N, C-alpha and C positions, 0 to 999 in steps of 0.2 A: 301514974301512967295515963296518958290521954286515950280516950276511946278510939278504936280502929277507924270507925266511920269519920270521926273528926280529923284524924290523921290524913285520910284520903281527901277530904274536902279541902283541907289546908294545902295539900299538894296541888290540887286543882286550881286553887286561888293563886298560888305562887306562879304556876306555869301560865295561867291566864293573865296575870299581871305583867309578866315578861312580854306576852303578846301585845297587850295594850300599850306598853312602853314603846315597843317597836312601831306599832301603828300610829302612835301619836305624832310622829314626824311626817306621816304620809302627805297630809294636806300642805304642809310647809314646803316639802321638796317637790310636790306636784306643781305648786304655784311657781316655784323657781324655774322648773323645767319647761313649763308651757309658755313662758315668756319668750323663749327663743326656739323651742322645738314644737312641731305640729302636735296638737293634743291627741290626735289619733295615733301618731307615732309613739308618744309617751305612754298612752294607755295600752296599746297592743305590743309595742316593742319590749316593754319591761316584762311582759309575760313570756315573750320568746326567749329572752336571756334566762329567766327563771326556769323555763322548761328545759333549756340546755343543761343547766346545773342539776335539775331534778332527774333528767334522763341519765346523766353520768352516775348519780347516786344510786339509781335503781339498777343500773347495769353492774356496777361494782359490787353491790350487795346481793345481786341475783334475786331480787325481790320477786315473789310469785305474782303472776298476772291476775288481775281482778276477774271475777266471773262476769258473764254478760249482764246479769242483773246488777252487779256492783258497778259495771261500766256505765250503765244507764243512769245510776244514781250519781256517779262521778260527773256525768254530763250536767246534772243539776248544779253540782258544786262549781264546775267550771263556768257555767252560764252566770252564776251569781257573783263569784269572787275573782274569777280570771277575766271574764268578758264584761259583765254588767257594771260592777262597782268601779273598776279602773277607768273604763271609757267614759262613763257618765260623769265621774268626778273630774276627769281631765278636761272635758269640754266645759263643765260648770265653772272651773277655776280659771278659765281664760278671761273671765270678766269679773267673777266674784273674788274678793280678797280672801286670803288664807284664813283669817280669823272668822270670816263669815262662813267659810266651809266647815267650821266646827259644828254648824247646825246639823250637818249630816250625822256626826257622831252623837249629837245630843239626844236624838230620838232612836238611835240604833239599839241601845240596850233593851228598851221596852219592846221594840220590834223583834229582836232576837229571842227574848223571853217568850213572846207569843208564839213565834215559829217553833221554838223548842218544845213548848207544851203541846202544840198541835202535832209535832212529829214524834214525840216520845211519850212515855207513860208518866212523866213527872207531873206532880200536881201540887204546885206551890200553894201555901195557905193564903188566907185573906191579907194577913199582915205584910207578906211579901209583895202582893200586888199593890197594896196601898203605898208602900215604900217605893216601888218601881214607878208608879204613875206620878207620884210627887217628884221623884228624882228626874223623870223625863221632862215634866213641866218646868222645874227649876233649871235643868240643863239647857232647855230651849231658850228660856228667858235669859240665862247667862250668856249663851252663845250669841244671841241677837244683840243683847246689850253690849257684850264684849267686842262686837264688830263695829262699835261706834253708834249703836242705836239707830242704824239706818233702815231698820225694818227688813222685811223679806224681799228677795230679789226675784226677777223673772226666772233666773236659773234654778230656783228652788224646786221646780218640777223635775229637773235632772237630778238634783240632790235627793229628792223623795224617791225617785226610781232607784237610785244607788242604795238607799237605805233598805228598800224592799229586797233588792237583789242580794245584798250582803247578808241580811237576816236569814233568808232561805238558804244561802250557801253555807253560812255558819252552822245552822241547825243540822242540815244534811251531812255536812262535813264532820261535825262532832259525833254523829251516830256512826258514820263510816269509819272514823278513827278507832272506834272500839272493835272493829273487825279487821281493818287493814293496818292500823298504826297511824300515828299522827303525821309523821313526815311522809309516809307512803301515800296517804290520802291526798295531800296537796300536790305531791309529785305526780301521781297518776292523773289528777285533774289538769295539771299544767301540760303534761305530755299529750293527753287526749285532746286538749283544746289547741295544741300548737299549730295544726294545719290552718285553722281559721285565723289565728293570731299572726302567723307568718304572712298569710295573704294580706291582711289588713296593714301590717307593718310595711310590706313592699309597696302597697298602694300609696300609703302615706309618704314614703320616701321618694316615690316617683312624682307625686303630686306637688310636694313642697321640698325644695332643696334643703339639705341638712347643713345648717351653719350655726354652731353654738359654741359658747366659751366653756371653760373648765367647770364653772359653777353649775351650768345646766347639765353637763355630762355627769358631774359628781352626784347631782340630785337624781338623775336618771339611774345611775348605778345603785344608789340606795334603794330606790323604788323597786328595782329588779331583784336585788339580792336579799334585802331585808323585808320590805313591805310585801313582796310577792312570794317569798319562800321562807326565810328563817322566822319571820314573825308568825306565819301560819303554823309552822312546826310547833312553836310554843303554845299558840292559841288553841289549836285543835287538840293538843294534848291536855290542856286545861279543861276544855269542854268535854273531852272523853272521860276524864276522871270525874268531873262534875261535882254536884248536880249542875246540869247545863244551864238551867234558868238562873241559878244563883251566880255562877261564874260569869254569865253574860253581863251582870250588873257592874262588873269592874269597868266596863266601857264608859260608865258615867264620869270617870276621872279623865277620860281621853280628851274632851274639849278643854278641860283645865290645862292639861299638859300642852295641847296644841296651841292655845293662846299664849302660854308662857314661851314656847319655842318661837311663835310668831314675833313676839316682842324681842327676843334675844337674837334671832337669826335675820328677821326681815325689818326690825325696827318699828313694828306696828305698836301703837300706844298700849300701855298696861296701866290702868287706873286703879285707884283704891276700891272703886265699886267692882271692878273685875276681880280683884283679889278676894273681896268679901263674897262675891258670887261663887268663885271657885271653891272656897271653903265650904259653902252651903252644898254645892254639888258633891264634894267629897264626903260630906256628912251623910247625905242621902245614899251614896254608894255603900258606905260603911254599914248603915242600917239594913240595906237590902241584902248584903252578903252575909250578915250575921243572924238574920231572922231564921228561926228554925222552921223548916218546911216539911210537908208530907211528901213522900215519894214512894212509888211502888217499884223500887229498884230491883234488879235481878242479879244474877251471878256476875262475878268479875269479868269484865270484857277482856278478850284476848290480847288487846293491844297494850294493856297496862303491864308494867314490869312486875317482878315477883313480889316486891314489897307492897305495891298497891293491890295486887291480886289477893295476897294473904290477908291484908287489912279488910278488903271488901268481903272476903269469904267469912272471916271471923265475925264481922258486923252483921252478917245475914243469919247467923246461927241463933 
């Protein structure tokens, strides 16, 4: 029988992996959508649609309202993953190719790990940090090389801002998921952010006439339903089960998946070097998530189900 703590960690990795798979299509469909739709409309509008879905889910389940303190923390989550990351990447991908947008994802695992350590009591060991840093360097080299070796773009300042915004939003959202629940956390963040996002969406619609084909609208629908809602349900659940810093390293596989989808969906070139680099990135991710780490974990968070809670309780005895 496997140790209870290992059972919990594996569940966290599985949920986190589902989130990464969902997010791996984000840069692809963002690139498709912004060709015909205003980037502000894409970045804000998808949050409005997701907020509508979230609002219905909260109403049907009669979920409890967050406290004022939790609402303030939800504002941090919303600022990072509802406002910051979608808008910054939407504007960046109007000129940068989707494959180059993988640079965003390449440094995000390390940034999320740092944010998680600063926000929580997790203390990964030296081996974890070595693997994380190597993984980030390899992932950046892979993403830049995979985009045709054309180096960094001027839009990378936007991409860097997106990385910081997402890392903070991921870390705070992971902590809040232990109190409110995974889907409730992203739902409340979307609902509380909706007045701002509705205003931005209306402004974008008035500024630029909406005229797009089915491919653009299909991409927008994916961004709204999966990238802004369902993906976060899985991702925040994985981070809540944790360990958060460890689960965050699954994102190292995201640029590999994104470049694969870019080749299949957009016809962007996929070379032998890209495949070799992708395998190296995945190897780094595997090392980072399997290295044993020190953590000053506490009792089972209330958002976890009975199986996870029992496992965590037993592991702490």
